[in-house]
Backbone atoms as SQL, in Angstrom:
CREATE TABLE atoms (id INTEGER PRIMARY KEY, chain TEXT, resi INTEGER, resn TEXT, atom TEXT, x REAL, y REAL, z REAL);
INSERT INTO atoms VALUES
  (1, 'A', 1, 'MET', 'N', 122.403, 114.021, 80.899),
  (2, 'A', 1, 'MET', 'CA', 122.755, 112.371, 81.202),
  (3, 'A', 1, 'MET', 'C', 122.621, 111.411, 80.325),
  (4, 'A', 2, 'SER', 'N', 123.438, 110.566, 80.470),
  (5, 'A', 2, 'SER', 'CA', 123.388, 109.607, 79.154),
  (6, 'A', 2, 'SER', 'C', 122.310, 108.371, 79.422),
  (7, 'A', 3, 'ALA', 'N', 122.017, 107.887, 78.809),
  (8, 'A', 3, 'ALA', 'CA', 121.013, 106.862, 78.654),
  (9, 'A', 3, 'ALA', 'C', 121.798, 105.883, 79.769),
  (10, 'A', 4, 'ASP', 'N', 123.154, 105.172, 79.759),
  (11, 'A', 4, 'ASP', 'CA', 123.186, 104.547, 80.745),
  (12, 'A', 4, 'ASP', 'C', 123.365, 104.369, 81.965),
  (13, 'A', 5, 'THR', 'N', 123.259, 106.032, 82.553),
  (14, 'A', 5, 'THR', 'CA', 123.588, 106.571, 84.089),
  (15, 'A', 5, 'THR', 'C', 121.648, 107.129, 84.162),
  (16, 'A', 6, 'GLN', 'N', 120.688, 107.057, 83.687),
  (17, 'A', 6, 'GLN', 'CA', 119.525, 107.362, 84.120),
  (18, 'A', 6, 'GLN', 'C', 119.081, 106.207, 84.876),
  (19, 'A', 7, 'ASN', 'N', 118.110, 106.492, 85.592),
  (20, 'A', 7, 'ASN', 'CA', 117.365, 105.704, 86.136),
  (21, 'A', 7, 'ASN', 'C', 115.965, 105.314, 85.940),
  (22, 'A', 8, 'ARG', 'N', 115.417, 104.175, 85.609),
  (23, 'A', 8, 'ARG', 'CA', 114.221, 104.151, 84.907),
  (24, 'A', 8, 'ARG', 'C', 112.903, 104.208, 86.229),
  (25, 'A', 9, 'THR', 'N', 111.758, 104.437, 86.110),
  (26, 'A', 9, 'THR', 'CA', 110.460, 104.862, 86.934),
  (27, 'A', 9, 'THR', 'C', 109.702, 103.297, 86.321),
  (28, 'A', 10, 'ARG', 'N', 108.738, 103.176, 87.537),
  (29, 'A', 10, 'ARG', 'CA', 108.020, 102.159, 87.289),
  (30, 'A', 10, 'ARG', 'C', 106.600, 102.272, 88.159),
  (31, 'A', 11, 'THR', 'N', 105.470, 102.116, 87.660),
  (32, 'A', 11, 'THR', 'CA', 104.365, 102.593, 88.295),
  (33, 'A', 11, 'THR', 'C', 103.616, 101.224, 89.141),
  (34, 'A', 12, 'GLU', 'N', 102.951, 101.456, 90.202),
  (35, 'A', 12, 'GLU', 'CA', 102.349, 100.322, 90.539),
  (36, 'A', 12, 'GLU', 'C', 101.050, 100.742, 91.209),
  (37, 'A', 13, 'GLU', 'N', 100.038, 100.328, 91.179),
  (38, 'A', 13, 'GLU', 'CA', 98.934, 100.842, 91.795),
  (39, 'A', 13, 'GLU', 'C', 98.282, 99.901, 92.759),
  (40, 'A', 14, 'PHE', 'N', 97.742, 100.465, 93.735),
  (41, 'A', 14, 'PHE', 'CA', 96.946, 99.670, 95.170),
  (42, 'A', 14, 'PHE', 'C', 95.428, 99.966, 95.130),
  (43, 'A', 15, 'LYS', 'N', 94.669, 99.311, 95.380),
  (44, 'A', 15, 'LYS', 'CA', 93.015, 99.700, 95.647),
  (45, 'A', 15, 'LYS', 'C', 92.869, 99.145, 97.034),
  (46, 'A', 16, 'LEU', 'N', 92.830, 100.250, 97.876),
  (47, 'A', 16, 'LEU', 'CA', 92.610, 100.220, 99.233),
  (48, 'A', 16, 'LEU', 'C', 91.298, 101.068, 100.060),
  (49, 'A', 17, 'ASP', 'N', 90.786, 100.115, 100.756),
  (50, 'A', 17, 'ASP', 'CA', 89.877, 101.263, 101.537),
  (51, 'A', 17, 'ASP', 'C', 90.454, 102.233, 102.164),
  (52, 'A', 18, 'GLY', 'N', 89.563, 103.696, 102.197),
  (53, 'A', 18, 'GLY', 'CA', 89.793, 105.315, 102.673),
  (54, 'A', 18, 'GLY', 'C', 90.682, 104.565, 103.962),
  (55, 'A', 19, 'GLY', 'N', 90.069, 103.801, 105.249),
  (56, 'A', 19, 'GLY', 'CA', 90.966, 103.803, 106.434),
  (57, 'A', 19, 'GLY', 'C', 92.350, 103.162, 106.554),
  (58, 'A', 20, 'LYS', 'N', 92.810, 102.273, 105.117),
  (59, 'A', 20, 'LYS', 'CA', 94.189, 101.653, 105.163),
  (60, 'A', 20, 'LYS', 'C', 95.427, 102.602, 104.035),
  (61, 'A', 21, 'VAL', 'N', 94.404, 103.606, 103.617),
  (62, 'A', 21, 'VAL', 'CA', 95.242, 104.569, 102.507),
  (63, 'A', 21, 'VAL', 'C', 96.663, 105.178, 103.363),
  (64, 'A', 22, 'LEU', 'N', 96.427, 105.749, 104.597),
  (65, 'A', 22, 'LEU', 'CA', 97.287, 106.323, 105.192),
  (66, 'A', 22, 'LEU', 'C', 98.351, 105.637, 105.682),
  (67, 'A', 23, 'ASP', 'N', 98.462, 104.100, 105.953),
  (68, 'A', 23, 'ASP', 'CA', 99.226, 103.295, 106.640),
  (69, 'A', 23, 'ASP', 'C', 100.086, 102.905, 105.665),
  (70, 'A', 24, 'LYS', 'N', 99.106, 102.347, 104.526),
  (71, 'A', 24, 'LYS', 'CA', 99.882, 101.913, 103.165),
  (72, 'A', 24, 'LYS', 'C', 100.684, 102.895, 102.783),
  (73, 'A', 25, 'ILE', 'N', 100.663, 104.312, 102.390),
  (74, 'A', 25, 'ILE', 'CA', 101.496, 105.622, 101.960),
  (75, 'A', 25, 'ILE', 'C', 102.805, 105.640, 103.097),
  (76, 'A', 26, 'LYS', 'N', 102.435, 105.403, 104.451),
  (77, 'A', 26, 'LYS', 'CA', 103.717, 105.286, 105.173),
  (78, 'A', 26, 'LYS', 'C', 104.382, 104.033, 104.928),
  (79, 'A', 27, 'GLU', 'N', 103.995, 102.908, 104.942),
  (80, 'A', 27, 'GLU', 'CA', 104.662, 101.677, 104.333),
  (81, 'A', 27, 'GLU', 'C', 105.440, 101.861, 103.360),
  (82, 'A', 28, 'LEU', 'N', 104.950, 102.730, 102.119),
  (83, 'A', 28, 'LEU', 'CA', 105.647, 102.906, 100.799),
  (84, 'A', 28, 'LEU', 'C', 106.730, 103.869, 101.270),
  (85, 'A', 29, 'ILE', 'N', 106.618, 105.113, 101.892),
  (86, 'A', 29, 'ILE', 'CA', 107.691, 106.094, 101.798),
  (87, 'A', 29, 'ILE', 'C', 108.846, 105.172, 102.717),
  (88, 'A', 30, 'HIS', 'N', 108.408, 104.134, 103.755),
  (89, 'A', 30, 'HIS', 'CA', 109.722, 103.754, 104.869),
  (90, 'A', 30, 'HIS', 'C', 110.471, 102.675, 103.667),
  (91, 'A', 31, 'GLU', 'N', 109.687, 102.223, 102.840),
  (92, 'A', 31, 'GLU', 'CA', 110.693, 101.204, 101.540),
  (93, 'A', 31, 'GLU', 'C', 111.792, 102.090, 100.941),
  (94, 'A', 32, 'GLY', 'N', 111.179, 103.475, 100.399),
  (95, 'A', 32, 'GLY', 'CA', 112.137, 104.409, 99.844),
  (96, 'A', 32, 'GLY', 'C', 112.247, 104.239, 98.312),
  (97, 'A', 33, 'ASN', 'N', 112.950, 104.625, 97.766),
  (98, 'A', 33, 'ASN', 'CA', 113.030, 104.874, 96.271),
  (99, 'A', 33, 'ASN', 'C', 111.364, 105.007, 95.299),
  (100, 'A', 34, 'ILE', 'N', 110.916, 106.102, 96.143),
  (101, 'A', 34, 'ILE', 'CA', 109.526, 106.617, 95.706),
  (102, 'A', 34, 'ILE', 'C', 109.826, 108.126, 95.182),
  (103, 'A', 35, 'ARG', 'N', 109.265, 108.296, 94.261),
  (104, 'A', 35, 'ARG', 'CA', 109.426, 109.702, 93.579),
  (105, 'A', 35, 'ARG', 'C', 108.244, 110.428, 93.578),
  (106, 'A', 36, 'ARG', 'N', 106.799, 109.952, 93.340),
  (107, 'A', 36, 'ARG', 'CA', 105.553, 110.277, 93.522),
  (108, 'A', 36, 'ARG', 'C', 104.602, 109.341, 93.672),
  (109, 'A', 37, 'ILE', 'N', 103.633, 110.280, 94.753),
  (110, 'A', 37, 'ILE', 'CA', 102.480, 109.357, 94.783),
  (111, 'A', 37, 'ILE', 'C', 101.281, 110.052, 94.564),
  (112, 'A', 38, 'ILE', 'N', 100.704, 109.661, 94.052),
  (113, 'A', 38, 'ILE', 'CA', 99.352, 110.016, 93.439),
  (114, 'A', 38, 'ILE', 'C', 98.057, 109.121, 93.949),
  (115, 'A', 39, 'LEU', 'N', 97.089, 110.097, 94.725),
  (116, 'A', 39, 'LEU', 'CA', 95.934, 109.166, 94.847),
  (117, 'A', 39, 'LEU', 'C', 94.892, 109.890, 93.975),
  (118, 'A', 40, 'LYS', 'N', 93.984, 108.190, 93.588),
  (119, 'A', 40, 'LYS', 'CA', 93.143, 108.567, 92.600),
  (120, 'A', 40, 'LYS', 'C', 91.641, 108.294, 93.803),
  (121, 'A', 41, 'ASN', 'N', 90.415, 108.330, 93.095),
  (122, 'A', 41, 'ASN', 'CA', 89.156, 108.106, 93.459),
  (123, 'A', 41, 'ASN', 'C', 89.022, 106.618, 92.671),
  (124, 'A', 42, 'GLU', 'N', 88.093, 105.967, 93.121),
  (125, 'A', 42, 'GLU', 'CA', 87.397, 104.841, 92.309),
  (126, 'A', 42, 'GLU', 'C', 87.542, 104.876, 90.798),
  (127, 'A', 43, 'GLU', 'N', 86.882, 106.119, 90.335),
  (128, 'A', 43, 'GLU', 'CA', 86.323, 106.640, 88.746),
  (129, 'A', 43, 'GLU', 'C', 88.196, 107.110, 88.158),
  (130, 'A', 44, 'GLY', 'N', 89.014, 106.776, 89.039),
  (131, 'A', 44, 'GLY', 'CA', 90.601, 107.210, 88.173),
  (132, 'A', 44, 'GLY', 'C', 90.861, 108.611, 88.160),
  (133, 'A', 45, 'LYS', 'N', 90.010, 109.951, 89.187),
  (134, 'A', 45, 'LYS', 'CA', 90.109, 111.027, 89.031),
  (135, 'A', 45, 'LYS', 'C', 91.326, 111.173, 90.089),
  (136, 'A', 46, 'THR', 'N', 92.142, 111.939, 89.440),
  (137, 'A', 46, 'THR', 'CA', 93.475, 112.318, 90.621),
  (138, 'A', 46, 'THR', 'C', 92.947, 113.753, 91.698),
  (139, 'A', 47, 'LEU', 'N', 92.832, 113.056, 92.597),
  (140, 'A', 47, 'LEU', 'CA', 92.689, 113.847, 93.873),
  (141, 'A', 47, 'LEU', 'C', 94.170, 114.814, 94.274),
  (142, 'A', 48, 'ILE', 'N', 94.980, 113.841, 94.660),
  (143, 'A', 48, 'ILE', 'CA', 96.095, 114.518, 95.050),
  (144, 'A', 48, 'ILE', 'C', 97.648, 113.987, 94.446),
  (145, 'A', 49, 'GLU', 'N', 98.495, 114.721, 93.973),
  (146, 'A', 49, 'GLU', 'CA', 99.734, 114.156, 93.816),
  (147, 'A', 49, 'GLU', 'C', 100.628, 114.559, 94.747),
  (148, 'A', 50, 'ILE', 'N', 101.633, 113.775, 94.983),
  (149, 'A', 50, 'ILE', 'CA', 102.437, 114.354, 95.948),
  (150, 'A', 50, 'ILE', 'C', 103.784, 114.021, 95.696),
  (151, 'A', 51, 'PRO', 'N', 104.630, 114.965, 94.935),
  (152, 'A', 51, 'PRO', 'CA', 106.126, 114.636, 94.749),
  (153, 'A', 51, 'PRO', 'C', 106.964, 114.454, 96.142),
  (154, 'A', 52, 'LEU', 'N', 107.871, 113.407, 95.876),
  (155, 'A', 52, 'LEU', 'CA', 108.941, 113.012, 97.143),
  (156, 'A', 52, 'LEU', 'C', 109.867, 113.056, 96.754),
  (157, 'A', 53, 'THR', 'N', 111.190, 113.867, 97.233),
  (158, 'A', 53, 'THR', 'CA', 112.368, 114.189, 97.199),
  (159, 'A', 53, 'THR', 'C', 112.791, 113.558, 98.335),
  (160, 'A', 54, 'LEU', 'N', 114.317, 113.182, 97.991),
  (161, 'A', 54, 'LEU', 'CA', 115.773, 112.205, 98.588),
  (162, 'A', 54, 'LEU', 'C', 115.085, 113.072, 100.425),
  (163, 'A', 55, 'GLY', 'N', 115.192, 114.764, 100.278),
  (164, 'A', 55, 'GLY', 'CA', 115.482, 114.801, 101.574),
  (165, 'A', 55, 'GLY', 'C', 114.248, 115.296, 102.186),
  (166, 'A', 56, 'LEU', 'N', 112.809, 114.632, 101.772),
  (167, 'A', 56, 'LEU', 'CA', 111.258, 114.776, 102.483),
  (168, 'A', 56, 'LEU', 'C', 111.087, 113.765, 103.548),
  (169, 'A', 57, 'VAL', 'N', 111.713, 114.094, 104.652),
  (170, 'A', 57, 'VAL', 'CA', 111.645, 113.033, 105.656),
  (171, 'A', 57, 'VAL', 'C', 111.012, 113.690, 106.993),
  (172, 'A', 58, 'GLY', 'N', 110.386, 112.961, 108.014),
  (173, 'A', 58, 'GLY', 'CA', 110.173, 113.007, 109.372),
  (174, 'A', 58, 'GLY', 'C', 109.236, 114.698, 109.460),
  (175, 'A', 59, 'ALA', 'N', 109.283, 115.310, 109.875),
  (176, 'A', 59, 'ALA', 'CA', 108.179, 116.882, 110.461),
  (177, 'A', 59, 'ALA', 'C', 107.695, 117.120, 109.115),
  (178, 'A', 60, 'ALA', 'N', 108.596, 116.981, 108.174),
  (179, 'A', 60, 'ALA', 'CA', 108.431, 117.309, 106.556),
  (180, 'A', 60, 'ALA', 'C', 107.112, 116.725, 106.031),
  (181, 'A', 61, 'LEU', 'N', 106.837, 115.208, 106.398),
  (182, 'A', 61, 'LEU', 'CA', 105.911, 114.710, 105.874),
  (183, 'A', 61, 'LEU', 'C', 104.367, 115.041, 106.529),
  (184, 'A', 62, 'LEU', 'N', 104.249, 115.768, 107.628),
  (185, 'A', 62, 'LEU', 'CA', 103.470, 115.656, 108.580),
  (186, 'A', 62, 'LEU', 'C', 102.370, 116.704, 107.748),
  (187, 'A', 63, 'PRO', 'N', 102.700, 117.519, 107.184),
  (188, 'A', 63, 'PRO', 'CA', 101.275, 118.099, 106.350),
  (189, 'A', 63, 'PRO', 'C', 100.795, 117.058, 104.897),
  (190, 'A', 64, 'VAL', 'N', 101.856, 116.284, 104.310),
  (191, 'A', 64, 'VAL', 'CA', 101.582, 115.166, 103.409),
  (192, 'A', 64, 'VAL', 'C', 100.544, 114.311, 104.100),
  (193, 'A', 65, 'PHE', 'N', 100.622, 113.640, 105.378),
  (194, 'A', 65, 'PHE', 'CA', 99.811, 112.858, 106.356),
  (195, 'A', 65, 'PHE', 'C', 98.500, 113.359, 106.670),
  (196, 'A', 66, 'ALA', 'N', 98.362, 114.358, 106.867),
  (197, 'A', 66, 'ALA', 'CA', 97.646, 114.742, 107.502),
  (198, 'A', 66, 'ALA', 'C', 96.440, 115.443, 105.836),
  (199, 'A', 67, 'ALA', 'N', 97.050, 115.699, 105.112),
  (200, 'A', 67, 'ALA', 'CA', 96.233, 116.100, 103.775),
  (201, 'A', 67, 'ALA', 'C', 95.522, 114.291, 103.315),
  (202, 'A', 68, 'VAL', 'N', 96.451, 113.562, 103.295),
  (203, 'A', 68, 'VAL', 'CA', 96.262, 112.328, 103.190),
  (204, 'A', 68, 'VAL', 'C', 95.193, 111.487, 103.920),
  (205, 'A', 69, 'GLY', 'N', 94.791, 112.031, 104.954),
  (206, 'A', 69, 'GLY', 'CA', 94.322, 111.245, 106.187),
  (207, 'A', 69, 'GLY', 'C', 92.720, 111.904, 105.850),
  (208, 'A', 70, 'ALA', 'N', 92.774, 113.238, 105.444),
  (209, 'A', 70, 'ALA', 'CA', 91.371, 113.769, 105.277),
  (210, 'A', 70, 'ALA', 'C', 90.864, 113.382, 104.091),
  (211, 'A', 71, 'LEU', 'N', 91.536, 113.373, 103.229),
  (212, 'A', 71, 'LEU', 'CA', 90.864, 112.480, 101.912),
  (213, 'A', 71, 'LEU', 'C', 90.178, 111.187, 102.033),
  (214, 'A', 72, 'ALA', 'N', 91.797, 109.971, 102.659),
  (215, 'A', 72, 'ALA', 'CA', 91.178, 108.833, 102.972),
  (216, 'A', 72, 'ALA', 'C', 89.580, 109.108, 103.982),
  (217, 'A', 73, 'ALA', 'N', 89.261, 109.777, 104.749),
  (218, 'A', 73, 'ALA', 'CA', 88.436, 110.179, 105.749),
  (219, 'A', 73, 'ALA', 'C', 86.894, 110.250, 104.966),
  (220, 'A', 74, 'VAL', 'N', 86.805, 110.744, 103.746),
  (221, 'A', 74, 'VAL', 'CA', 85.758, 110.794, 103.556),
  (222, 'A', 74, 'VAL', 'C', 85.941, 109.816, 101.636),
  (223, 'A', 75, 'ALA', 'N', 86.419, 109.099, 101.793),
  (224, 'A', 75, 'ALA', 'CA', 86.582, 108.109, 100.374),
  (225, 'A', 75, 'ALA', 'C', 86.525, 107.122, 100.782),
  (226, 'A', 76, 'THR', 'N', 85.413, 105.892, 100.152),
  (227, 'A', 76, 'THR', 'CA', 85.352, 104.608, 100.595),
  (228, 'A', 76, 'THR', 'C', 86.642, 103.822, 100.382),
  (229, 'A', 77, 'ARG', 'N', 86.546, 104.156, 98.870),
  (230, 'A', 77, 'ARG', 'CA', 88.123, 103.406, 98.228),
  (231, 'A', 77, 'ARG', 'C', 88.400, 104.260, 97.699),
  (232, 'A', 78, 'MET', 'N', 89.776, 104.169, 97.303),
  (233, 'A', 78, 'MET', 'CA', 90.984, 105.050, 96.729),
  (234, 'A', 78, 'MET', 'C', 91.890, 103.646, 95.966),
  (235, 'A', 79, 'VAL', 'N', 92.462, 104.060, 95.312),
  (236, 'A', 79, 'VAL', 'CA', 93.688, 104.003, 94.200),
  (237, 'A', 79, 'VAL', 'C', 94.776, 104.619, 94.690),
  (238, 'A', 80, 'ILE', 'N', 95.903, 103.988, 94.852),
  (239, 'A', 80, 'ILE', 'CA', 97.352, 104.863, 95.217),
  (240, 'A', 80, 'ILE', 'C', 98.226, 104.339, 93.707),
  (241, 'A', 81, 'ALA', 'N', 98.606, 105.401, 93.121),
  (242, 'A', 81, 'ALA', 'CA', 99.575, 104.771, 92.435),
  (243, 'A', 81, 'ALA', 'C', 100.900, 105.502, 92.906),
  (244, 'A', 82, 'VAL', 'N', 101.819, 104.589, 92.478),
  (245, 'A', 82, 'VAL', 'CA', 103.208, 105.136, 92.934),
  (246, 'A', 82, 'VAL', 'C', 104.007, 104.624, 92.144),
  (247, 'A', 83, 'GLU', 'N', 104.651, 106.299, 91.986),
  (248, 'A', 83, 'GLU', 'CA', 105.834, 105.977, 90.465),
  (249, 'A', 83, 'GLU', 'C', 107.308, 105.618, 91.394),
  (250, 'A', 84, 'LYS', 'N', 108.007, 104.360, 91.297),
  (251, 'A', 84, 'LYS', 'CA', 109.141, 104.203, 92.007),
  (252, 'A', 84, 'LYS', 'C', 110.264, 104.330, 90.908),
  (253, 'A', 85, 'VAL', 'N', 111.285, 104.444, 91.634),
  (254, 'A', 85, 'VAL', 'CA', 112.775, 104.533, 90.736),
  (255, 'A', 85, 'VAL', 'C', 113.179, 103.027, 90.558),
  (256, 'A', 86, 'ASP', 'N', 114.001, 102.721, 89.759),
  (257, 'A', 86, 'ASP', 'CA', 114.733, 101.565, 89.671),
  (258, 'A', 86, 'ASP', 'C', 115.718, 101.876, 89.122),
  (259, 'A', 87, 'PRO', 'N', 116.981, 101.330, 90.066),
  (260, 'A', 87, 'PRO', 'CA', 118.563, 102.049, 89.370),
  (261, 'A', 87, 'PRO', 'C', 118.641, 100.922, 88.427),
  (262, 'A', 88, 'ASP', 'N', 119.676, 101.417, 87.374),
  (263, 'A', 88, 'ASP', 'CA', 120.059, 100.142, 86.231),
  (264, 'A', 88, 'ASP', 'C', 120.997, 99.373, 86.920);
């Protein structure tokens, strides 16, 4: 792939209370253009990394939501790092 046809990625981070994490992740997935979601604790340690493909929708996301919900239940604050694709 030439440099002209490659997509760029950028990373955004959100710091949220545990109870709001699952809602934010659902919102981000709905927006689209997400390549990967990384959940970290307040110290920056990666807890889970979720690669998202274009075909991952609906019922395929249920295990992801269950894992995120379990992590959010035990964490008071989490950082969501989102890798987005920016088409040129």
